[in-house]
Structure formats: structure tokens, C-alpha cells
C-alpha positions in Angstrom: 17.4 -28.1 8.2 15.1 -25.3 9.0 15.5 -21.4 8.8 14.1 -19.0 11.5 11.5 -16.6 10.3 14.1 -13.7 10.3 16.5 -15.7 8.0 13.9 -16.6 5.9 12.9 -13.1 5.1 16.6 -12.1 4.8 17.0 -14.7 2.2 14.4 -12.9 0.0 15.4 -9.7 0.5 18.9 -10.9 -0.5 17.7 -12.4 -3.7 14.7 -10.3 -5.2 15.3 -7.1 -7.3 12.7 -4.6 -8.2 10.8 -5.2 -11.7 12.4 -3.1 -14.7 11.2 0.4 -15.8 8.0 1.9 -17.8 6.6 5.3 -18.7 2.9 5.2 -18.1 0.1 8.4 -18.2 -0.7 9.8 -14.5 -4.3 8.5 -15.2 -3.0 5.0 -15.2 -0.6 5.5 -11.8 -2.9 4.9 -8.6 -1.1 2.3 -6.9 1.9 2.5 -8.8 5.8 2.8 -7.7 7.5 5.7 -9.2 10.9 5.1 -10.4 11.7 8.4 -10.6 12.1 11.8 -8.1 9.3 14.1 -8.6 10.7 17.9 -8.6 8.8 20.7 -8.7 8.7 22.8 -12.1 7.0 26.0 -10.6 5.6 27.6 -7.6 2.3 26.4 -5.9 0.2 28.8 -6.1 2.1 30.4 -9.1 0.8 33.8 -7.8 -0.6 35.8 -5.0 -4.1 34.9 -5.1 -7.2 35.4 -2.6 -8.4 33.0 0.0 -11.6 34.4 0.0 -14.4 36.3 -1.9 -13.9 40.0 -0.4 -12.3 42.9 -1.0 -8.6 43.7 -2.0 -7.6 46.8 0.3 -4.9 48.7 2.4 -4.5 48.1 5.9 -4.7 52.3 6.5 -8.0 51.9 5.2 -9.2 50.2 8.5 -12.5 51.4 9.8 -13.2 53.6 6.8 -15.4 53.9 3.8 -13.9 52.7 0.7 -15.0 52.9 -3.1 -15.2 49.7 -5.2 -13.9 50.3 -8.5 -14.8 46.8 -10.1 -14.1 42.9 -9.6 -11.7 40.8 -10.6 -12.5 36.9 -11.3 -10.3 33.6 -10.8 -8.8 33.5 -14.3 -8.7 37.1 -14.7 -5.1 38.6 -15.7 -5.6 41.7 -13.8 -3.0 44.4 -13.8 -3.9 47.3 -12.3 -2.6 48.8 -9.0 -4.7 49.3 -5.8 -4.8 52.9 -4.4 -5.4 54.4 -1.4 -9.2 55.0 -0.6 -10.2 52.6 -2.9 -11.2 48.9 -2.8 -11.1 46.0 -5.7 -13.6 43.5 -5.0 -12.1 39.9 -5.6 -13.4 36.4 -6.3 -11.6 33.5 -4.4 -8.7 32.2 -6.1 -8.1 35.2 -8.4 -4.8 37.1 -8.9 -3.7 40.0 -6.2 -3.7 43.5 -7.3 -0.4 45.3 -7.2 -0.9 47.3 -3.9 -3.0 45.1 -1.9 -2.3 44.7 1.5 -4.8 42.2 2.7 -8.1 40.9 1.9 -11.4 41.4 4.1 -14.1 38.6 3.2 -17.3 40.3 1.7 -19.2 39.7 5.1 -17.0 41.6 7.1 -17.5 44.6 5.6 -21.0 46.9 5.4 -22.2 48.4 2.1 -22.5 52.0 1.5 -23.5 53.7 -1.5 -20.5 52.9 -4.3 -18.6 51.6 -1.6 -18.0 49.1 1.8 -17.1 50.4 5.1 -14.4 48.0 6.2 -13.8 46.6 9.8 -11.1 47.8 12.3 -7.6 46.6 12.7 -6.8 44.9 9.4 -4.0 42.6 9.7 -1.3 42.4 6.7 -1.6 39.4 4.4 -4.7 38.4 5.6 -6.2 35.8 3.5 -4.0 36.0 1.1 -2.2 32.7 -0.3 1.6 33.9 -1.4 3.1 32.9 -4.0 5.0 29.6 -3.4 3.5 28.9 0.0 2.5 25.4 -0.7 5.1 24.3 -3.3 8.7 26.0 -4.2 10.0 25.6 -7.7 13.0 22.6 -7.2 11.2 21.4 -4.4 11.5 17.4 -3.8 7.9 16.9 -3.9 8.1 12.4 -4.1 10.5 10.4 -4.1 11.4 7.2 -6.3 10.1 4.2 -4.7 6.8 6.1 -3.2 3.4 4.0 -4.0 1.1 6.7 -5.6 -1.9 7.3 -4.2 -4.8 9.8 -5.0 -3.4 12.7 -3.3 0.2 12.2 -4.6 -1.7 12.3 -8.0 -3.1 15.5 -7.1 0.5 16.8 -6.8 1.8 15.5 -10.0 -1.4 17.1 -11.6 -0.3 20.3 -10.3 2.7 21.1 -11.9 1.2 19.8 -15.3 3.3 16.2 -15.5 1.3 13.9 -17.9 3.4 10.7 -17.9 5.9 9.5 -15.1 8.5 6.5 -14.9 7.4 3.5 -12.7 7.9 0.3 -11.8 6.3 -2.7 -13.8 3.9 -4.3 -12.0 5.1 -7.8 -10.4 3.9 -10.7 -12.8 2.7 -13.6 -10.5 1.2 -17.2 -11.4 -0.4 -19.7 -9.1 -1.4 -22.9 -9.7 -1.9 -25.5 -7.1 -1.2 -29.6 -7.2 -3.6 -32.5 -5.8 -6.0 -34.7 -7.0 -8.6 -34.5 -4.3 -8.8 -30.9 -6.1 -11.4 -29.4 -8.2 -12.0 -25.8 -9.2 -15.2 -23.9 -8.1 -16.8 -24.4 -11.9 -16.2 -28.4 -11.6 -18.7 -31.0 -9.7 -16.8 -32.5 -6.9 -17.4 -35.9 -5.6 -17.9 -36.9 -2.0 -13.8 -37.9 -1.8 -13.0 -34.4 -3.4 -12.3 -30.9 -2.2 -12.8 -27.8 -4.0 -9.7 -25.8 -4.6 -9.8 -22.9 -2.3 -6.0 -21.9 -2.2 -5.4 -20.6 -5.9 -8.6 -18.4 -5.9 -8.1 -16.9 -2.6 -4.4 -16.5 -3.4 -5.5 -14.8 -6.9 -7.6 -12.2 -5.2 -4.7 -11.7 -2.6 -1.9 -11.0 -4.9 -4.3 -8.5 -7.2 -4.9 -6.5 -4.1 -1.4 -6.4 -3.6 -1.2 -4.7 -7.0 0.1 -7.1 -9.0 -0.5 -8.6 -12.4 -1.8 -12.6 -12.1 -1.7 -15.4 -14.6 -4.1 -18.4 -13.3 -2.4 -21.6 -14.4 -5.2 -24.1 -13.0 -4.6 -27.0 -10.6 -2.4 -29.6 -11.4 -2.5 -33.4 -10.6 0.1 -35.2 -8.2 2.4 -36.3 -11.2 5.4 -35.2 -12.3 4.4 -34.9 -16.0 1.3 -32.8 -15.2 3.1 -30.6 -12.3 6.0 -29.8 -15.1 3.2 -28.7 -17.7 2.0 -26.0 -15.4 5.8 -24.7 -14.5 6.6 -24.3 -18.0 3.8 -22.5 -18.4 4.5 -20.0 -15.5 8.4 -19.4 -16.0 8.2 -15.8 -18.0 6.7 -14.4 -15.0 8.5 -12.6 -11.9 7.0 -15.1 -9.1 5.5 -18.5 -8.8 3.0 -19.5 -6.2 2.2 -22.9 -5.7 0.1 -24.5 -2.7 0.2 -28.1 -1.8 3.0 -30.8 -2.8 5.7 -29.5 -0.7 5.6 -32.1 2.4 7.2 -35.4 2.5 4.0 -37.4 1.5 4.2 -40.0 -1.3 2.1 -37.7 -3.9 4.3 -34.8 -2.8 6.1 -34.1 -6.4 6.1 -29.9 -6.3 10.2 -29.4 -5.5 11.0 -32.8 -7.7 9.1 -31.2 -10.8 10.8 -27.6 -10.1 14.6 -29.4 -9.9 14.1 -30.4 -13.5 14.2 -26.7 -14.6 16.9 -25.9 -12.1 15.6 -24.8 -8.8 18.1 -23.7 -6.7 16.2 -24.0 -3.3 16.9 -21.0 -0.9 15.0 -22.6 2.0 12.6 -25.5 2.0 11.6 -25.2 6.1 10.8 -22.5 8.3 10.7 -22.5 12.2 7.0 -21.6 12.1 3.6 -23.1 12.9 1.7 -23.7 10.8 3.2 -23.6 7.6 6.3 -25.4 8.2 7.6 -26.8 4.7 7.3 -23.4 3.2 10.1 -23.6 0.3 11.9 -20.6 -1.4 14.0 -20.7 -4.2 14.6 -19.0 -7.5 14.6 -20.7 -11.2 17.0 -17.9 -12.9 15.2 -14.5 -12.3 11.9 -16.3 -11.6 11.4 -16.3 -8.1 9.5 -19.8 -6.5 7.1 -20.0 -3.2 5.9 -23.1 -2.6 2.9 -23.2 0.0 1.7 -25.9 2.0 -1.4 -27.2 0.6 -3.7 -27.0 4.3 -5.3 -23.7 3.4 -5.0 -21.6 6.7 -1.1 -22.5 6.7 -0.9 -21.6 3.0 -2.5 -17.8 3.5 -0.7 -17.6 6.7 2.6 -17.7 5.2 2.0 -15.9 2.1 0.8 -13.2 4.1 4.3 -12.6 5.7 6.5 -14.5 3.0 4.5 -14.2 -0.2 3.4 -10.4 0.5 7.4 -9.8 1.2 8.7 -11.1 -2.0 6.0 -8.6 -3.5 7.2 -5.4 -2.2 10.8 -6.4 -2.6 9.6 -7.1 -6.4 7.8 -3.9 -7.0 10.3 -1.3 -6.1 8.9 0.7 -3.2 10.8 2.3 -0.3 8.5 1.1 2.1 9.1 -2.7 1.5 9.0 -4.2 5.3 6.2 -5.5 6.6 4.8 -3.3 9.9 2.3 -3.9 12.7 0.2 -1.5 14.9 0.9 -2.1 18.9 -2.4 -3.1 20.7 -3.1 -5.2 23.6 -4.8 -9.0 23.7 -8.3 -8.7 24.6 -8.7 -12.1 26.9 -6.0 -14.3 28.7 -4.7 -16.2 25.8 -2.9 -19.8 26.3 -1.4 -22.1 23.9 1.6 -24.6 23.3 5.3 -23.1 23.0 8.0 -24.5 21.3 7.8 -22.8 17.5 7.0 -19.1 16.0 3.3 -19.3 15.8 1.1 -17.3 13.7 -2.3 -16.6 15.1 -5.1 -15.0 13.5 -7.5 -12.8 15.3 -9.4 -9.7 14.9 -8.8 -6.2 15.9 -11.3 -3.6 16.4 -9.0 -0.6 16.9 -8.5 -1.1 20.5 -7.8 -4.8 21.5 -6.7 -7.7 19.1 -8.8 -11.3 19.7 -7.0 -14.7 18.6 -9.6 -16.6 16.5 -11.7 -19.0 18.7 -10.7 -22.0 16.8 -8.1 -22.4 13.7 -6.2 -25.6 12.4 -3.8 -25.2 9.6 -6.7 -26.8 7.0 -9.1 -24.7 8.0 -10.7 -22.2 5.8 -13.1 -19.6 8.1 -11.0 -18.3 10.5 -8.7 -16.0 8.3 -12.3 -14.9 6.8 -13.1 -13.6 9.9 -10.2 -12.2 10.9 -8.4 -9.1 9.5 -4.9 -9.7 10.8 -2.6 -11.8 13.0 0.3 -12.0 15.3 3.4 -13.5 15.3 4.2 -15.2 18.9 7.8 -16.1 20.2 8.6 -19.7 20.4 9.8 -19.3 23.7 6.2 -17.8 24.9 3.3 -20.0 26.0 0.9 -17.9 27.3 -0.5 -14.0 26.9 -2.3 -12.5 29.7 -5.1 -9.9 29.1 -3.9 -6.2 28.3 -0.3 -7.8 27.1 1.2 -5.5 24.5 1.1 -7.5 21.0 2.2 -6.5 17.3 -1.2 -7.1 15.1 -0.1 -7.6 11.5 -3.1 -6.9 9.1 -4.4 -8.9 6.0 -6.9 -6.2 5.2 -4.9 -3.3 4.5 -0.8 -2.5 3.6 0.8 -1.3 6.7 4.6 -1.2 5.4 7.5 0.3 6.7 10.9 1.8 5.2 13.1 0.1 7.8 13.1 -3.6 9.2 10.7 -3.9 12.5 10.8 -6.6 14.6 7.3 -8.4 14.1 7.4 -10.7 17.1 4.9 -10.6 20.0 7.1 -11.8 23.4 
């Protein structure tokens, strides 16, 4: 019996556990998932410092002439104390001398002999970066499960952290099956096709931060499919395309069965891609996608990405959507949950003009899709839809309802 989309996603999350851990230098950390909390070891700034090139002065010297004694540069270890009637020239980032009450930017002063004339109404602490105003020692800076981007690596560097504990990236093996399929570096005859599924899925899996092993294309025989399976079983996830329907040459599920395949679902109430199958062989997750390119790609976006998000250890492991409006009236056949590719221009979603399970062009021209409720048969212009991107990862820490009603 076919499961619903919600049931399929729940089965994935209940049967996938994050990868094991390793320690890496922060130079290699971009895109990794933290496996530890990061706690601040010191204040940032570590000392009061100047936010401007200017003069360290006293508030009581507003509008007065003050003598400039010397200059402090960033990196100087200054220990002197500022006196009334005097100013110390100071550069951006330099440590504030003891007794300083504010910094006056150079452009706000007037030169006069050996000193400067200060403006009126000086403000206490103006242009002073206070110790710990950005980060305080013992603050929780980054939580376990955070995916690291460039700006979060900046935080690690600010604390002098050189190595961090992360979840290992999922290892994913891919192969397709079909006597009619040839790789793009082979010659095809008039009754054959290029295997578009495996290279495109390989690229998408890499985009999602996985380590990928390309196993190739199997012929429609149990023996050849078994060889490909055996070659992939040391990975965390095996993704196949083709051979999961009910045709005479659809051997994929039977071949996996010889290795103890525990099928958790083998049909989903979805269009396209009803025969999408998910299960496990011991600790290795298996996702069998349909052979039709559009069906394979769309179902990978929904179910394959979910498996990867569950494997990688991140907190933000649920696919999320952008609420927008459909650009024009859209009519279609109801009865099954439907994935509709299209383009979101920042204001409106426009469904692809034509698409069918065997096509490859709609997803190349699209930047995402919507998932329409099975009871819906039309969407009026400006109706609210839930756009799910295929061009960037938009995820959530909590489950969200992805269905457009």
C-alpha cells in the first residue's frame, strides 16, 4: 500500500541517524556541521579600543584647546594615563589609555600649535568599543548542529580556535540501471539514451555537501545490479534510478533483496514518482528512484535531500518553503499529491509551461517546485503557494507543512 508524503518523510527521519564524528582544522570547515557547542574563551573586543582615528580626551575639555602628547597605534601596549587639558592621538583599534572618556574623530577637531581645539558637547564613551561588547567570555557562540558558513568561521577565528569537532559528511553512492542507457562519454545508437540521471544526481548530491562515489550504469540483469550494489554497500546512502516499477526488466528491488533489503516504503501517493522506494541494508540507507528523469529529480529533491539532512547531523534538517503567489491561473488534474516545477522570480511563482516525468528540460529551467494537495484542481492568479527551492538550501529546525492547498 502506498504511503503519504508525510508518512514517507517520517519513516526517513525515524530510521536515519547522523554520521560519526571527526576533528578537522577550521580551514577545511566550510559547509561542515558542528558536533560540539562553541563557548567563548575570551571577550571580544578583549580590551577597550578606539572605533575611529582621533583623539582620546576628557569630557570636561569640550570646546577647549588641549595639547597632544603623543600617538598610540593599534597593537601598542599603552599603559599611560590621560590627564585633563591633554589629548592622545589614537588610531582605530588601538587600546584606550586609562582615564579616557571619549574619542573625538580627527575631522571634528581644529589644529592649533602643538594641540587641537575640541568640539562642544562631547559624549561619554563616544567612539569607544568597550571590552566584551561583541562577545563575552563563556557566551554560547555556536550550537552543536550548526552548518558552518564563512561568517561563522569568523567567530571561530576570533576565539583562536584552530580545530573543531564535526559530523563526517555523508558518503553517497549512485548508479542507474537500464539496457538502453549509455554514459555521456559513450556512443549511443538510435534505440539508446544517455544516462542523464546519475550525473545530475551526482552533481546535486555534491551541492548538498556529500562525498560521492559514482558506481556507473548497470544492465537489466540481477547479476550486474548485484555487482553494483556490492560495490556501494560501504557508503551511508545508495541512490539508484530505474528498475523500481513493475516492468519485466525491473529488477532493482529484487536485487537489493538478496542483500537483506528492509523496505520501509515502496510506493508514495505522489505524482510523478509513485514507485519511489526507501529502505535499509543494515546501516546503509537505500533510495530507489524512478528512471524517468523529471520524476527522479523531483523525488530526490523531496526525499533524497531529506535523507541527507537527517544524515549530516544538522539541527536545521527539515526542508522549508518560501510563501509567495502564483503568477497566473493554473489548472490541473487532482487525485494525487503533485510536484510542479517552475520559476520563482522573487515575487511570483510560474509553473513550467510543459513537463512530464520523462523530460529533462523543465528542472534546468526551473529553480524550484510546489507540492499541490491531492484535493486541489486549480489555483487562481495570486493564490498563495509554498515554493520549495532547488537552487539553494532553505531549511528549518522544525517540521513545516510543505503542501499548497
